[in-house]
C-alpha positions in Angstrom: -42.8 -76.2 -95.8 -41.7 -73.8 -93.1 -41.6 -74.7 -89.4 -41.9 -71.8 -86.9 -40.1 -72.6 -83.7 -41.2 -70.1 -81.0 -42.1 -69.8 -77.4 -45.8 -69.4 -76.5 -45.1 -65.8 -75.4 -44.2 -65.1 -79.0 -47.3 -66.7 -80.5 -48.8 -63.4 -81.9 -45.6 -62.8 -83.8 -45.6 -66.4 -85.1 -49.2 -65.9 -86.3 -48.2 -62.8 -88.2 -45.3 -64.7 -89.7 -47.7 -67.4 -91.0 -49.7 -64.7 -92.7 -46.7 -63.1 -94.2 -45.3 -66.4 -95.5 -48.7 -67.3 -96.9 -48.8 -64.1 -98.8 -45.5 -65.1 -100.5 -47.0 -68.5 -101.3 -44.9 -70.3 -98.7 -46.7 -73.1 -96.7 -46.0 -73.1 -93.0 -46.6 -75.2 -90.0 -47.9 -73.6 -86.8 -48.7 -75.9 -83.8 -52.0 -74.4 -82.7 -53.4 -74.9 -86.2 -52.1 -78.3 -86.8 -52.4 -80.3 -83.6 -55.6 -81.9 -82.4 -56.5 -82.4 -78.7 -54.8 -85.4 -77.2 -52.0 -85.5 -79.8 -48.6 -86.5 -78.4 -46.7 -83.2 -78.6 -43.1 -84.4 -78.9 -43.7 -87.0 -81.6 -45.9 -84.6 -83.6 -43.4 -81.7 -83.4 -40.5 -83.8 -84.4 -42.5 -85.3 -87.4 -43.5 -81.7 -88.4 -39.9 -80.5 -88.3 -38.8 -83.6 -90.4 -41.4 -82.7 -93.0 -40.2 -79.1 -93.3 -37.3 -77.8 -95.3 -36.8 -74.5 -93.4 -36.8 -74.2 -89.6 -37.4 -70.6 -88.5 -36.0 -70.1 -84.9 -37.8 -67.1 -83.5 -35.2 -66.1 -80.9 -36.2 -64.4 -77.6 -35.4 -64.8 -74.0 -38.4 -67.1 -73.5 -37.6 -69.2 -76.5 -34.0 -69.6 -75.3 -35.2 -70.7 -71.9 -37.9 -73.1 -73.2 -37.0 -76.7 -73.1 -39.6 -77.5 -75.8 -38.0 -74.9 -78.2 -34.5 -76.1 -77.4 -35.6 -79.7 -78.1 -37.0 -78.6 -81.5 -33.8 -76.8 -82.3 -31.7 -79.9 -81.3 -33.8 -82.0 -83.7 -33.5 -79.4 -86.5 -29.7 -79.3 -86.0 -29.5 -83.0 -86.5 -31.5 -82.8 -89.7 -29.4 -79.8 -90.9 -26.3 -81.9 -90.3 -27.8 -84.5 -92.7 -28.6 -81.6 -95.2 -32.4 -82.2 -94.9 -33.3 -78.8 -93.4 -32.1 -75.2 -93.3 -32.1 -73.4 -90.0 -32.8 -69.6 -90.1 -32.4 -67.7 -86.9 -34.8 -64.7 -86.6 -34.4 -62.0 -84.1 -37.7 -60.5 -83.0 -38.1 -56.7 -83.2 -36.9 -55.1 -80.0 -35.4 -58.3 -78.7 -31.8 -58.2 -77.5 -31.3 -61.8 -76.2 -28.4 -63.8 -77.4 -28.7 -66.5 -80.0 -28.3 -70.0 -78.4 -24.6 -71.0 -78.5 -25.3 -73.6 -81.2 -26.5 -70.8 -83.5 -23.7 -68.2 -82.7 -21.8 -67.1 -85.7 -24.8 -67.6 -88.1 -26.3 -64.8 -90.1 -29.7 -64.1 -88.7 -32.6 -62.0 -89.9 -34.0 -59.2 -87.8 -37.8 -58.5 -87.8 -37.0 -54.9 -87.0 -37.9 -52.9 -90.1 -34.9 -50.6 -89.6 -32.4 -53.5 -89.2 -33.6 -56.4 -91.3 -36.6 -55.2 -93.4 -39.2 -56.9 -91.4 -41.3 -60.0 -92.0 -42.0 -59.3 -95.7 -38.3 -59.2 -96.5 -37.7 -62.4 -94.5 -40.5 -64.2 -96.4 -39.0 -63.0 -99.7 -35.6 -64.2 -98.7 -37.0 -67.6 -97.7 -38.8 -67.9 -101.0 -35.5 -67.2 -102.8 -33.8 -69.8 -100.6 -36.2 -72.7 -101.1 -37.7 -71.9 -104.5 -40.3 -74.5 -105.3 -39.0 -76.8 -102.6 -41.5 -75.4 -100.0 -44.2 -77.7 -101.1 -46.6 -79.3 -98.6 -45.5 -82.9 -97.9 -47.8 -85.8 -98.8 -50.6 -85.9 -96.3 -49.5 -82.6 -94.8 -51.7 -79.6 -93.9 -50.9 -75.9 -94.1 -51.8 -73.0 -91.9 -53.8 -70.0 -93.0 -55.4 -67.1 -91.1 -58.5 -64.9 -91.2 -58.0 -61.7 -89.2 -61.0 -59.5 -88.3 -59.8 -55.9 -87.9 -61.8 -52.8 -87.2 -61.0 -51.7 -90.7 -62.1 -55.0 -92.4 -61.3 -58.6 -93.0 -57.9 -59.8 -94.1 -57.0 -63.4 -94.9 -54.5 -65.7 -96.5 -57.0 -68.2 -97.8 -56.5 -67.4 -101.5 -52.8 -68.0 -101.3 -53.3 -71.1 -99.2 -55.9 -72.6 -101.5 -53.7 -72.2 -104.6 -53.7 -75.7 -106.2 -55.4 -77.3 -103.2 -58.9 -78.6 -102.6 -59.3 -76.7 -99.3 -59.7 -79.8 -97.0 -56.0 -79.8 -96.3 -56.0 -76.2 -94.9 -56.2 -75.4 -91.3 -57.6 -71.9 -90.7 -57.2 -69.8 -87.5 -59.8 -67.0 -87.1 -58.3 -64.1 -85.3 -59.6 -60.8 -84.1 -58.1 -58.0 -82.0 -59.7 -59.0 -78.8 -58.5 -62.6 -79.1 -54.9 -61.5 -79.5 -55.2 -58.9 -76.7 -56.4 -61.6 -74.3 -53.8 -64.1 -75.5 -51.0 -61.6 -75.1 -52.3 -60.6 -71.6 -52.4 -64.3 -70.6 -48.7 -64.8 -71.6 -47.6 -61.6 -69.9 -49.3 -62.7 -66.6 -48.1 -66.3 -66.9 -44.4 -65.3 -67.2 -44.5 -63.2 -64.0 
């Protein structure tokens, strides 16, 4: 399973990554799809990281400044030291922030199509990295999306349902207006 560590400001990018990973048949864990109201965040996040075999660190200025994201990274580093997880730094398209010092010197993937091939190439590389080890842990849930676009409906449900009964899939319904409002909220909240 793939854990996406990101700041709330980068939530739309994380959602797109969930879609891209699902199209490659890679189960992923995204907080807004997995957590129920009232859940203790720290314990739930640390458990989710422990259940994953790949930790994607979506680097950005806001992620580097977020205490939550840095706590997630610290936990992932401890698990990586025990050889239980692989950390993959991902530079967002157009982002020029430095990697955190603990990740300096690591090969990172760029989501810029011209530099790293974008999200599809990253998903393909992760699939090669984990092979069949990206399975959903016992009792785990996976994330899938349904996106309503002006040109039609796209979804990752078929890929998510592969070999599952459907009750262990969390679906996030997205449309263009939802993401515009969500993006605007985070732009305003960071000022």
